[in-house]
PAZAPA-4460 file (N, C-alpha, C; in steps of 0.05 Angstrom, whole numbers, plus 32768, in hexadecimal, padded with zeros to 4 digits):
% residues 93
    n_x    n_y    n_z   ca_x   ca_y   ca_z    c_x    c_y    c_z   seq   type   mol
   8B82   8881   8557   8B6E   8880   8542   8B68   8863   853C     1      M     A
   8B4E   885D   853A   8B47   8841   8535   8B4E   8839   8518     2      E     A
   8B52   881F   8514   8B5B   8814   84FB   8B47   881A   84E4     3      V     A
   8B2D   8818   84E9   8B19   881E   84D4   8B1B   883B   84CB     4      K     A
   8B1F   884D   84DD   8B21   886A   84D6   8B3A   886F   84C5     5      K     A
   8B50   8862   84CD   8B69   8865   84BD   8B65   8859   84A1     6      I     A
   8B59   8842   84A0   8B54   8835   8486   8B42   8846   8474     7      A     A
   8B2D   8852   8480   8B1A   8863   8471   8B29   887C   8467     8      D     A
   8B3A   8888   8478   8B48   889F   846F   8B5B   8899   8458     9      A     A
   8B6A   8883   845A   8B7C   887B   8445   8B6C   8875   842B    10      F     A
   8B55   8869   842E   8B44   8863   8416   8B3C   887D   8408    11      K     A
   8B33   8891   8418   8B2B   88AA   840D   8B43   88B8   8400    12      I     A
   8B5A   88B7   840C   8B72   88C4   8401   8B80   88B4   83EB    13      L     A
   8B76   889C   83E5   8B82   888D   83CF   8B7A   8898   83B3    14      S     A
   8B66   88A9   83B2   8B5E   88B6   8399   8B72   88CD   8393    15      D     A
   8B7D   88CD   837B   8B91   88E1   8374   8B87   88FE   8375    16      K     A
   8B6E   8902   836E   8B63   891D   836F   8B61   8926   838C    17      T     A
   8B57   8915   839D   8B54   891C   83BA   8B70   8921   83C6    18      R     A
   8B83   8911   83BF   8B9E   8915   83C9   8BA9   8930   83C0    19      L     A
   8BA4   8937   83A7   8BAC   8951   839D   8B9F   8968   83AD    20      K     A
   8B85   8964   83B3   8B77   8978   83C2   8B83   897C   83DE    21      I     A
   8B89   8966   83EB   8B95   8967   8406   8BB0   8975   8405    22      V     A
   8BBF   896E   83F1   8BDA   897B   83ED   8BD7   8999   83E9    23      K     A
   8BC3   89A1   83D8   8BBE   89BD   83D3   8BB5   89CD   83EC    24      M     A
   8BA7   89C0   83FD   8B9C   89CD   8415   8BB1   89CE   842C    25      L     A
   8BC8   89C2   8428   8BDC   89C2   843D   8BE3   89DF   8446    26      K     A
   8BDC   89E5   845E   8BE3   89FF   846A   8BD4   8A17   845F    27      G     A
   8BBD   8A12   8451   8BAE   8A29   8447   8B91   8A23   8443    28      R     A
   8B81   8A37   8440   8B65   8A35   843A   8B61   8A3C   841D    29      I     A
   8B51   8A2C   840F   8B4C   8A31   83F3   8B2F   8A31   83EC    30      M     A
   8B27   8A43   83DB   8B0C   8A45   83D1   8B08   8A2F   83BD    31      C     A
   8AEF   8A25   83BB   8AE9   8A11   83A7   8AF1   8A1A   838B    32      A     A
   8AEE   8A34   8385   8AF5   8A3E   836B   8B12   8A3B   8365    33      C     A
   8B23   8A3E   8379   8B40   8A3B   8376   8B47   8A1D   8371    34      E     A
   8B3A   8A0C   8380   8B3E   89EF   837C   8B36   89E6   8360    35      L     A
   8B1F   89F1   8357   8B16   89EA   833C   8B2A   89F2   8327    36      L     A
   8B35   8A0A   8329   8B49   8A14   8316   8B61   8A02   8315    37      E     A
   8B6C   89FC   832D   8B84   89EC   832F   8B81   89CF   8325    38      E     A
   8B6A   89C3   832B   8B65   89A7   8326   8B5A   89A2   830A    39      L     A
   8B4F   89B6   82FE   8B43   89B3   82E3   8B2D   899D   82E3    40      N     A
   8B1B   899E   82F7   8B05   898C   82F8   8AEB   899C   82FA    41      I     A
   8AD4   898E   82F7   8ABB   899C   82F8   8AB2   89A1   8315    42      T     A
   8AA0   89B4   8319   8A96   89BA   8334   8A89   89A1   8341    43      Q     A
   8A78   8992   8332   8A6C   897A   833F   8A81   8966   8347    44      P     A
   8A96   8963   8338   8AAB   8950   833F   8ABA   895A   8358    45      T     A
   8AC0   8974   835A   8ACC   897F   8372   8ABA   897A   838A    46      L     A
   8AA1   8980   8387   8A8E   897C   839D   8A8E   895F   83A7    47      S     A
   8A8F   894C   8395   8A90   8930   839C   8AA9   892A   83AD    48      H     A
   8AC0   8933   83A4   8AD9   892E   83B2   8AD9   893C   83CD    49      H     A
   8ACF   8954   83CE   8ACF   8963   83E7   8ABB   8957   83FB    50      M     A
   8AA5   894D   83F2   8A92   893F   8404   8A9F   8927   8411    51      R     A
   8AAD   8917   8401   8ABB   8900   840B   8AD0   8908   8420    52      K     A
   8ADF   891D   841B   8AF4   8926   842D   8AE7   8931   8447    53      L     A
   8AD1   893E   8444   8AC3   8949   845C   8AB7   8932   846D    54      Q     A
   8AAB   891E   8460   8A9F   8908   846E   8AB3   88F9   847F    55      Q     A
   8ACC   88F9   8475   8AE1   88EB   8484   8AF2   88FE   8495    56      N     A
   8AE7   8915   8499   8AF3   8929   84AB   8B0F   8930   84A4    57      Q     A
   8B15   8932   848A   8B2F   893A   8480   8B30   8957   847A    58      I     A
   8B1A   8963   8471   8B19   897F   846B   8B01   898D   8479    59      V     A
   8B05   89A7   847E   8AF0   89B8   8488   8AE5   89C8   8470    60      N     A
   8ACC   89CF   8472   8ABF   89E0   845D   8AB0   89F7   846B    61      A     A
   8AB4   8A0F   8460   8AA6   8A26   846A   8A9B   8A36   8452    62      E     A
   8A81   8A39   8452   8A74   8A47   843C   8A77   8A65   8441    63      K     A
   8A81   8A73   842D   8A84   8A91   842E   8A78   8A9C   8415    64      K     A
   8A5F   8AA6   8417   8A51   8AB0   8400   8A4B   8A9A   83EC    65      G     A
   8A54   8A9E   83D4   8A4E   8A8A   83BF   8A60   8A72   83C0    66      K     A
   8A78   8A75   83CC   8A8C   8A5F   83CB   8A90   8A52   83E6    67      W     A
   8A9B   8A3A   83E4   8AA3   8A2C   83FC   8AC2   8A2D   83FE    68      V     A
   8ACC   8A32   8416   8AE9   8A32   841B   8AF0   8A19   842B    69      H     A
   8B05   8A0C   8422   8B0E   89F3   842E   8B29   89F5   843C    70      Y     A
   8B2D   89E6   8451   8B46   89E4   845E   8B49   89C7   8469    71      S     A
   8B62   89C0   846F   8B66   89A5   847B   8B5D   89A5   8498    72      L     A
   8B52   898F   84A0   8B4A   898A   84BB   8B61   897B   84C8    73      K     A
   8B70   8988   84D9   8B89   897D   84E2   8B89   8962   84F1    74      G     A
   8B73   895C   8500   8B74   8945   8511   8B79   892B   8502    75      E     A
   8B69   8926   84ED   8B6C   890C   84DE   8B87   890B   84D1    76      V     A
   8B90   8921   84C5   8BAA   8922   84B7   8BC0   891C   84CC    77      I     A
   8BBF   8928   84E3   8BD3   8923   84F7   8BD3   8906   8501    78      K     A
   8BBB   88FB   8503   8BB9   88DF   850C   8BC5   88CC   84F6    79      E     A
   8BC1   88D2   84DD   8BCC   88C2   84C8   8BEB   88C4   84C8    80      L     A
   8BF5   88DC   84CB   8C12   88E0   84CD   8C1D   88D0   84E4    81      I     A
   8C10   88D2   84FB   8C19   88C4   8513   8C19   88A6   850E    82      E     A
   8C03   889C   8501   8C01   887F   84FB   8C19   8876   84EA    83      F     A
   8C1E   8885   84D5   8C34   887E   84C2   8C4F   8881   84CF    84      L     A
   8C53   8896   84E0   8C6D   889A   84EC   8C73   8884   8501    85      S     A
   8C5F   8877   850B   8C63   8861   851E   8C68   8846   8511    86      N     A
   8C68   8845   84F7   8C6D   882C   84E9   8C8B   8827   84E9    87      M     A
   8C92   880F   84EF   8CAE   8807   84EE   8CB4   87F9   84D4    88      E     A
   8CC7   8804   84C5   8CCE   87F9   84AB   8CE7   87E8   84AE    89      V     A
   8CE6   87D0   84A2   8CFD   87BF   84A2   8D06   87BD   8485    90      I     A
   8D1E   87C6   8480   8D29   87C7   8465   8D36   87AC   845F    91      D     A
   8D2B   879D   844B   8D35   8782   8445   8D47   8782   842D    92      N     A
   8D52   8799   8425   8D64   8799   840D   8D7F   878E   8412    93      E     A
***
């Protein structure tokens, strides 16, 4: 994964609401209505966050009737995990 893509993904995930959304979507598909209930935010605010996550290929969206259902898009998440797991930490304590 190129450095710019990694930096962009971390920037998007630095927002606490977006981080909560990603955590909620771990291993499941959720309707926007469920996300709204859990997060206690307005629909326009959710749409803003979901648009940012979609633009950075972190979530998938599928419209079903009136609602949109969201899930994690595995590729970027896996690449971030791989990037972090390859970091060597030196403990200076």
